[in-house]
C-alpha positions as CSV (number, residue, x, y, z in Angstrom):
1,X,-111.3,60.8,22.1
2,X,-109.0,63.6,21.1
3,X,-107.2,66.0,23.3
4,X,-107.7,69.7,22.9
5,X,-104.9,71.3,21.0
6,X,-102.1,72.4,23.3
7,X,-100.0,75.5,22.7
8,X,-96.3,74.9,23.5
9,X,-94.7,78.0,22.0
10,X,-95.5,81.6,23.0
11,X,-96.4,84.2,20.5
12,X,-93.3,86.3,19.6
13,X,-94.1,90.0,19.6
14,X,-91.2,90.8,17.2
15,X,-91.5,87.8,14.8
16,X,-92.6,90.0,11.9
17,X,-89.9,92.3,10.4
18,X,-92.1,95.3,10.7
19,X,-92.7,94.8,14.5
20,X,-89.0,94.2,15.2
21,X,-88.0,97.2,13.1
22,X,-90.5,99.4,14.9
23,X,-89.1,98.4,18.3
24,X,-85.5,98.8,17.2
25,X,-86.4,102.3,15.8
26,X,-87.9,103.2,19.2
27,X,-84.8,102.0,21.0
28,X,-82.5,103.9,18.5
29,X,-84.3,107.2,19.3
30,X,-83.2,106.8,22.9
31,X,-79.6,106.0,22.4
32,X,-76.7,108.5,23.1
33,X,-75.2,109.7,19.8
34,X,-71.5,110.2,19.7
35,X,-70.1,111.8,16.6
36,X,-73.3,110.8,14.7
37,X,-73.0,107.1,15.7
38,X,-74.9,104.9,18.2
39,X,-73.5,101.8,19.7
40,X,-74.8,98.5,18.2
41,X,-74.1,96.8,21.5
42,X,-76.3,99.1,23.4
43,X,-79.0,98.9,20.7
44,X,-79.2,95.1,20.4
45,X,-78.7,94.6,24.1
46,X,-81.7,96.7,24.9
47,X,-83.7,94.8,22.3
48,X,-82.7,91.4,23.6
49,X,-83.3,92.4,27.3
50,X,-86.8,93.6,26.2
51,X,-87.9,90.2,25.1
52,X,-86.6,90.0,21.5
53,X,-84.3,87.3,20.3
54,X,-81.3,87.3,17.9
55,X,-83.3,86.2,14.9
56,X,-85.9,89.0,15.5
57,X,-83.1,91.5,16.0
58,X,-81.5,90.5,12.7
59,X,-84.7,90.7,10.7
60,X,-85.6,94.1,12.2
61,X,-82.1,95.5,11.7
62,X,-82.0,94.2,8.1
63,X,-85.4,95.8,7.4
64,X,-84.2,99.2,8.7
65,X,-81.1,99.0,6.5
66,X,-83.1,97.9,3.5
67,X,-85.6,100.7,4.0
68,X,-82.8,103.3,4.1
69,X,-83.5,104.4,7.7
70,X,-80.1,103.4,9.2
71,X,-76.7,102.3,8.0
72,X,-74.1,100.2,9.7
73,X,-70.7,101.9,10.2
74,X,-67.9,100.1,8.3
75,X,-66.4,98.9,11.6
76,X,-69.6,97.1,12.4
77,X,-69.8,98.5,15.9
78,X,-72.1,101.4,15.3
79,X,-75.3,102.4,13.6
80,X,-76.0,105.8,12.0
81,X,-79.2,107.5,10.8
82,X,-79.3,107.4,7.1
83,X,-82.6,109.3,7.0
84,X,-84.6,110.9,9.7
85,X,-87.0,108.5,11.6
86,X,-89.9,110.9,10.8
87,X,-90.3,111.7,7.1
88,X,-89.5,115.3,6.3
89,X,-87.6,116.2,9.5
90,X,-84.0,116.0,8.1
91,X,-82.1,114.3,5.3
92,X,-78.7,112.7,5.2
93,X,-76.7,111.0,7.9
94,X,-77.3,113.2,10.8
95,X,-77.8,112.7,14.5
96,X,-81.4,113.0,15.6
97,X,-82.0,114.7,19.0
């Protein structure tokens, strides 16, 4: 007699890089921009409070950097738009309203 399979772990909504990157992009669009920069602490804190974990944050952030959408400021405390979040809106490192 075998037991029905039990599921111990919950599905992670941001386990795939594309899903994590999409959520991080949504969050970034809501952040206050100061001199073209957005706070990483506010960005990742919002993601983590919304159900993501550190590994998911990292894969999402790395995907956005690799895709050329954001760049990390050299001090490591800020993110900046590298390209506009919607293709064709703007180019370069500019704040997006």
